C-alpha positions in Angstrom: 0.0 0.1 0.0 1.5 3.2 -1.1 0.6 6.6 0.3 1.0 10.1 -2.1 0.9 12.8 0.8 0.8 16.5 -0.4 0.0 19.9 0.2 -3.2 21.4 -0.5 -2.8 25.0 -2.2 -4.3 28.2 -2.3 -5.6 28.2 -5.8 -9.3 29.4 -6.1 -11.7 26.8 -5.3 -15.2 27.1 -4.4 -15.9 27.2 -0.7 -15.8 24.2 1.2 -19.0 22.7 2.0 -17.7 20.5 5.3 -15.5 22.1 7.9 -12.5 20.5 9.2 -14.0 19.9 12.6 -16.9 18.0 10.5 -14.3 15.8 8.8 -12.4 15.2 12.0 -15.2 13.8 13.9 -16.0 11.6 11.0 -12.5 9.8 11.1 -12.5 9.6 14.8 -15.7 7.6 14.8 -14.4 5.5 12.0 -11.1 4.9 13.9 -13.2 4.4 17.2 -15.5 1.7 15.6 -12.4 -0.3 14.3 -11.4 -0.4 17.6 -14.5 -1.7 19.0 -16.1 -3.5 16.3 -19.2 -1.4 16.5 -20.8 1.4 14.2 -22.0 4.4 15.9 -22.5 6.5 13.1 -25.5 5.3 10.6 -23.6 7.0 8.0 -20.8 4.4 7.8 -23.5 1.6 7.7 -25.4 2.9 4.8 -22.7 4.5 2.6 -21.3 2.6 -0.6 -18.6 0.3 0.8 -15.7 -1.6 -1.4 -12.9 -3.7 0.2 -9.8 -3.8 -2.3 -12.4 -2.7 -5.2 -15.0 -5.5 -4.7 -18.4 -4.4 -3.4 -19.3 -5.2 0.2 -20.8 -3.8 3.3 -18.9 -2.4 5.9 -20.7 -4.6 8.7 -19.7 -8.1 6.8 -15.9 -6.8 6.4 -12.9 -7.2 8.5 -14.0 -4.4 10.5 -17.1 -6.2 12.0 -14.9 -7.4 14.7 -12.6 -5.3 16.9 -9.1 -4.7 15.6 -6.0 -3.8 17.7 -5.1 -0.5 15.8 -1.7 0.2 16.9 -1.1 3.3 14.6 -3.5 5.5 12.7 -3.5 9.0 11.0 -6.1 10.7 9.2 -6.2 13.4 6.3 -9.1 15.8 5.6 -9.7 17.8 2.7 -12.4 20.1 2.9 -12.9 21.4 -0.5 -13.4 17.9 -2.0 -15.2 16.6 1.2 -12.9 13.6 1.4 -10.9 11.9 4.3 -7.9 9.7 4.2 -7.1 7.3 7.2 -4.3 4.7 7.4 -4.2 2.2 10.1 -1.5 -0.3 11.3 -2.5 -3.6 13.2 0.7 -5.4 14.4 -1.6 -8.0 16.3 0.5 -11.4 15.7 -2.7 -13.1 15.2 -3.7 -11.3 12.3 -1.5 -8.1 11.2 -2.9 -5.6 8.4 -2.1 -2.3 7.2 -5.2 -0.5 6.1 -5.9 2.7 4.2 -9.6 4.1 3.8 -11.0 7.0 1.8 -14.3 8.4 3.0 -16.2 10.6 0.6 -18.9 13.1 1.9 -21.8 14.5 0.6 -20.9 18.3 0.0 -24.5 19.6 0.8 -26.0 16.9 3.5 -22.5 16.3 5.2 -23.3 12.6 5.1 -20.9 9.8 4.1 -21.9 8.5 0.7 -18.5 6.1 0.4 -15.8 4.0 1.8 -13.2 2.9 0.1 -10.8 0.6 2.1 -7.4 -1.1 0.6 -6.4 -4.0 3.2 -3.0 -5.7 2.8 -1.8 -8.6 5.3 0.7 -11.4 5.4 1.7 -12.5 2.0 1.4 -9.4 0.1 4.3 -7.6 -1.3 6.8 -6.3 1.0 4.0 -6.5 3.9 5.5 -5.7 7.2 3.1 -4.2 9.6 5.7 -3.8 12.5 8.2 -2.0 10.1 5.5 0.2 8.5 4.6 1.3 12.2 8.0 1.8 13.4 9.0 4.4 10.3 5.7 5.9 9.8 5.6 7.0 13.6 8.8 8.4 12.9 7.8 10.9 10.2 6.8 14.5 10.9 3.5 15.5 9.1 3.7 19.1 10.3 1.6 21.7 8.8 3.1 23.2 5.6 3.6 27.1 6.3 1.2 29.1 4.0 3.9 30.4 1.8 5.0 26.9 0.9 1.7 25.6 0.1 1.2 24.5 -3.5 -1.7 25.0 -5.7 -4.2 21.9 -6.1 -3.4 21.9 -9.6 0.4 21.6 -8.8 -0.6 18.6 -6.3 -2.4 16.4 -8.7 -0.1 17.2 -11.4 2.8 16.0 -9.5 0.7 12.7 -8.3 0.0 12.3 -11.7 3.7 12.3 -12.9 4.5 9.9 -10.2 1.8 7.1 -11.9 2.8 8.0 -15.1 6.5 7.2 -14.4 5.7 3.8 -14.0 4.6 3.2 -17.3 7.0 5.7 -19.1 10.6 5.9 -17.3 11.2 9.5 -18.9 8.6 11.2 -17.2 10.1 13.8 -15.0 8.4 13.7 -11.3 9.3 16.6 -8.9 11.5 14.9 -6.4 12.6 17.1 -3.6 15.7 16.4 -1.4 15.8 14.8 0.9 12.9 12.7 0.3 12.3 9.2 1.7 10.4 6.3 0.7 8.6 3.6 3.0 7.9 0.8 0.9 6.0 -1.9 3.1 8.3 -2.2 6.3 11.4 -0.9 4.0 12.5 2.6 4.1 15.0 4.2 1.6 16.4 7.2 3.6 18.7 7.0 6.0 18.6 10.5 7.5 21.2 12.1 5.3 20.1 15.6 3.6 20.9 13.7 0.0 18.2 11.2 0.8 16.1 10.6 -2.4 12.9 9.0 -3.6 14.2 8.6 -7.1 15.1 5.2 -6.5 13.3 3.6 -9.5 9.9 1.6 -10.1 9.2 -1.9 -11.3 9.4 -2.3 -15.0 6.2 -4.5 -15.7 3.4 -1.5 -15.0 1.9 -0.4 -18.2 -1.1 1.9 -17.4 -2.7 2.8 -14.3 -6.3 4.7 -15.7 -8.2 4.3 -12.0 -7.0 7.4 -10.2 -8.7 8.9 -7.4 -7.4 12.0 -5.6 -8.0 13.8 -2.5 -5.5 16.8 -2.0 -5.0 17.3 1.9 -5.8 20.5 3.9 -2.5 22.5 4.8 -0.6 19.2 4.8 -0.8 16.5 2.5 -2.6 14.5 -0.2 -4.3 11.2 0.0 -4.7 9.4 -3.2 -6.3 6.1 -2.9 -6.7 4.2 -4.7 -5.0 3.1 -8.1 -4.9 -0.1 -10.1 -1.4 -1.6 -10.8 -1.6 -4.1 -13.8 1.4 -6.1 -14.3 2.2 -6.6 -10.5 -0.5 -9.6 -9.9 -0.4 -13.0 -10.1 -2.8 -12.6 -12.8 -2.0 -10.4 -15.8 -5.7 -9.5 -16.2 -5.8 -8.3 -12.6 -4.3 -5.2 -11.4 -3.0 -4.8 -7.9 -4.0 -2.0 -5.5 -1.8 0.9 -4.4 -2.0 4.0 -1.8 0.2 6.4 -2.5 0.6 9.7 0.0 3.3 12.3 -0.6 4.1 15.3 1.8 4.7 18.3 -0.8 5.8 21.7 -0.6 7.3 24.4 -2.9 6.8 22.3 -5.5 8.3 19.5 -4.9 7.2 15.6 -3.2 9.5 15.8 -0.1 8.2 12.3 1.1 6.5 9.2 0.0 5.8 7.4 3.1 3.5 4.5 3.4 5.1 2.4 0.7 3.6 -0.3 -1.7 1.9 -3.4 -0.1 0.3 -4.7 -2.9 -2.3 -7.4 -2.3 -1.3 -10.7 -3.6 -4.3 -11.5 -5.3 -6.1 -8.2 -6.1 
């Protein structure tokens, strides 16, 4: 599961329909429901729900039972009325790394869609303990106003990253230092010269299924994408979650890596 976290900019967009407090309440309820295995918000039970791109219901998902969530972080975008939550479960009985995007109606404030990508043992580079360790060390600070990028710049950088997987000549605006967390593997060592420009697999051809939600002040959650060519079945794309921290036009961090489900 790969997160691209990026900064929301100051471009001319229509006024947000959901406040940051409303979105924070939704993600807080979502995380709490994962901890308890019970849903207190009726919105979460009636919303359209998919799990690794397959239609389901949240009542019949892995969330129907309590999970020992050891780490979580949520991002909120008041402009597109969307949130992104990443959770790591290191329970040795069944560890998970989970990314969830929640879409909210911009007029009613109701949750209308919940999309979860779930990875566990056997998935590519999966290591929940390593993911938690490195993710907790990262500082997702609020980017100063003067360094924030426009939403257009953020989306262009995300698209460049995805386009790179097909066309290795595409130039991605990598910043320096920049670190990539691939599953439980970290590319950086704390050097000011750390780079995210360490290459991508060569078998990927096209990723037309892209969903973006630029974050508020900090980052961009971009779940999910389909990765044709990395699955055990050539006709079945694996899923990817990427979140990048971005400022001053450069990608500064590519943290949650690629834990791609082995069969989806």
